[in-house]
N, C-alpha and C positions, 0 to 999 in steps of 0.2 A: 839391825835387822837385815840390811843389805849385805853385810859381811857374812851372816849366817847363810843366806841364799846362795852367795857365791861359793862358799865352802861346800854346799851341797851339790853344786854343779861341777866341782873339780873332778870327781870320779867319772862322771859321764864324759867330760872333756878328755881325760886321759885315755878312756876306752876308745873314743873316736880317733885319737892320735895313733894308738896302737893299730887299729884297723886300717888307717890310712897308710901306715908304714908297711903293713903286710901287702896291701893292694899295690902300693908303689913298687915294692920289690918284685911282685909277680909281673907287673907291666914292664919293668926294666928288663927282666929276663926275656919276655916275649919280644920286646923291641930289639934286643941284642940278637935273638935268633932270626928275626925278620931282616935285620940289617946285614947279617952274614949271608943270608940267602940272596939278597939283592947284590951284594958285592961279588958273589960267586956266579952271578947270572943264572941261577937256578929259578929265580922268581921273575917272571916277565912283567915289566911295568910300563912298557912302551905302547901297549895295545889296549889300555884300559879306557874307562869312561872319563872324559875330561871333567865332567861335572863333579864326579866323586873326588877327583884330584883337587879341585878348587875347594870343595867342602872340607876335605881333610886338612888342607893348609890353613883354611880360615878357622877351623875348630882348634887347631894347634895354637894359632896366634891368640885366640880367645882365652884358652886355658893359660897360656903364658902371661897374658895381661892380668888375668884373674889372680894368678899366683903372686904377681908383683903387687897387686892391690892388697892382698892379704898380708904380704910382707910390710907394706907401708903402715897398715893398721897395727901390726904387732910391734913395730918400732915406735908407735905413738906419733907418727907424722901426720900432718894434715893432708887430706886428699881433695880439699876444696879447690876447684879450678885446676885440677891436675890433668895432664894429657892422657893418663891411663883411663880416665872416665870416658872421654870422647872416643878413645880407641875401642873400648868395650861396647859402647853404644853403636858405633859404626859396624863392628864385626857382628854384633847381635842382629842388626838389620839385614846384613848380607845373608846370615844363616836363615833368617825368616823368609827371605826372598827365594832361597834355594829350595825350601820345602815343597812348594807346589810344583816346581819343575821336576824335582826328584820323584814326586808322586806320579807325574805323567810318564816318566821313563821307568817306572817300577817294573813293568812287564819285561822290557828289554833287559834291564839289569838282572832280574831274576833268571831270565833265560841264559844270559852269559855266565852267571855264577853256576847254574846247573850244568851248562855245557862243559865248563872247566872242571867241575867236580866229576862228571861222568867220564871225562877224558882221563883224569887221574886214576879213576877206578878201573877203567878199561886197560890201562897200562899194566896194572897188577893182575887182573883176572878178567880177560876180555870175554871169553865164552860164557862165564857164569853170570857176570854182573850186567851184561848188556840187556838181556831180557827183563831182569828185575827192575833196573832203572827206567826202562821204557814204560813198564806198566805203572811204576810208582810216580812217574812224572806226569802230573795233570796237564802241564803245558804242551805235552806231545799230542794231546787231543784237540788242539786248537784248529779252527777251520782253515782249509787251504783256500786262499783267495782266488787261485786259478780255477777252482771248481765253480765260481760264480760267473765266469765268462761263458757266454753262450757259444755252444759248439755248432749252431745252425748258421749257415751262410745266408746273409741277407739277399743275395742274388737268387737263391732257390726260392725264397718266399715271394719275391717280386716277379718271378718268371711267369710269362703268360701261359694260360692253360686253355684248352679247347672246351668251349661250352656248347653243347648240343642239346637244344630243347625242341624235341619233336612234337608231333601232334598228340602223342600219348600223354606227355607231361603237361601240355597245355590243357588237355581234357581233364586230367586229374586235378589241376588247380581250379578249373571251373567247377568241378564236382564238389571239391572241398569248400569252395566259396558258397555254393548253394546250400550245402549242409550247415555251414556256420550261420548263414542267414536264416535258415529254417529253425535252427535251435534257439534263435533269439525271438522268434515270432510269438505272438500272443496265444495262438492255438496250442503250440508246443508247451508253453508254460502252464496253460490251463489243464492240459493233459497230465503234466507232471503233478500239478496240485491235486487233481482228482484221484490219481492212482497211487500217490505217495502216502507213506504211513505217517508222515509228519502232520501235526495239527494245522488246520487251515488258518491263514493269517488274515485278520480283518483290521483295517485301519480305523482311525478315529471317526471318519465320516461314514463308516459302515460298508465301504467298498471292499470286496473280496479281492485280495492280491492287486490292489489298485496301483501299487508301486511298480508293477510289471511294465506299465506303459512308459516308464522312464528308461533312459539309457542305462546300461549296466555300470558304466563308469560313474555316472551321476549317483546311482544308488550306493556304490561303495563310498563315494565322497560324503554323502549325507550320513551314512552309517558311521563313518569315522568321526564326523563332526558331532553327532549325537553322543557317541561314546566318550569323546573328550569333554563335552559339556556335563555329562552325568558324573564323570570321575572327578572333575575339578569344580563342580557346582558353580559354573559361570555360563553366561549366554554369549556366544560369539556373534559378531555382526557380519551379516552376509553382504558382500560387495554388490553394488548396483548391477554390474554386468552379469554376475552369476545369478542374481535374483531374477533378472529379466529372462535368462535362459531357462530357469526353473519354471517360470510362469508360461513360457512358450511351450515347453514340454508337457506341462500339465494340461494345457488347452488342446494339445494335439491328440486326436482320437486315433486309435489304431484300428485299421481295417482288417478284420480277421480273414477276409476273403480276397485281399489285394493280389495275392500271388497264385490264386486258383487258375487264372487264365494264362499263366506263364508255362508254356509247354517246351521250354528250351531243353530241360532234362529229358523229356519224352522224345523230342526230336533227335537228341543224341543217341538215345537207345534205338530209335527206329533206323537211324543211319547204320548202326552196327548190325542190326538184323538184316537190312537190305544188302549190306556188304557180304555177310555170310551166305545169304541166299544166292547172290550172283556167283560167288566162288563155287557153291555146290552145283549150280546150274552148269557152269563151265566144265566142271569135272565130269558131270554126267554126259554132257554133249561130246566131249573128247572120247570118253569110254564107248559111247554108242557108235561114233564114227569109226573108231578102231575095230569094233566088233563087226560092223557092216563091211568094212574093207576085207577083213580076213574071211568073212562068210562068202563074199563074192569070188575071191580067189579059189576057194575050195570048190565052188560050183563049176567053175571053168575047168 
């Protein structure tokens, strides 16, 4: 039975041998051409990547030892405890260690290969092939690291500048502060509730817009907490410090008329009116004096 199986494998073996002879012949021709180019100094080998040089030599040694191992098997010799086995293991480990390093240098190696290829093409047809290779080369679109360097001088950013804050800007700040305070008042919120088209909000205790007496930031925090509890179906524990603050805010009553006796904004408006009135009076006085002077000279 074993003899029959071996006889069936003989044609496949002969086919593999013939393919091996053909490939070996082609490799031999390629090696002879490359050797001739190296001897004629037409192929530069002194400016290559040293890692690839080590890899090629290691691979050649591995193939040589592998061929010697096949020869030992064909001769029927024992390979147990033979030095060729340890050599193959050592060379295989070196090749495995080279792989990750080669992967890291892949970009640089591809760039060098493409540069050499482009250089050879440009020697044959410089004007025609330069534009085509530049467009076809995806590595030519890599980012330029110099573009990431800031062009702004740090000295200009840190240079002192003149800050002029006059009475006008101070008055604008005070006015905006008063407007912001008024927008948060209970009266303004009640007016918005009354004239807005939205439905009126009533809390669980029956108070209309009762949450308005809380600070806006506390309202947003409570709304976010409620939304999280509803989405995740869990009840969050409120810290004692935050719970105390909520109780204090809930007890605090908002006085709707606490700012009615604040006439700061009216005083500012009155000052502007008085200033304009004084300017107008001075202009009229100067004009009348000038008129009287010219009238007196005409009478004389």
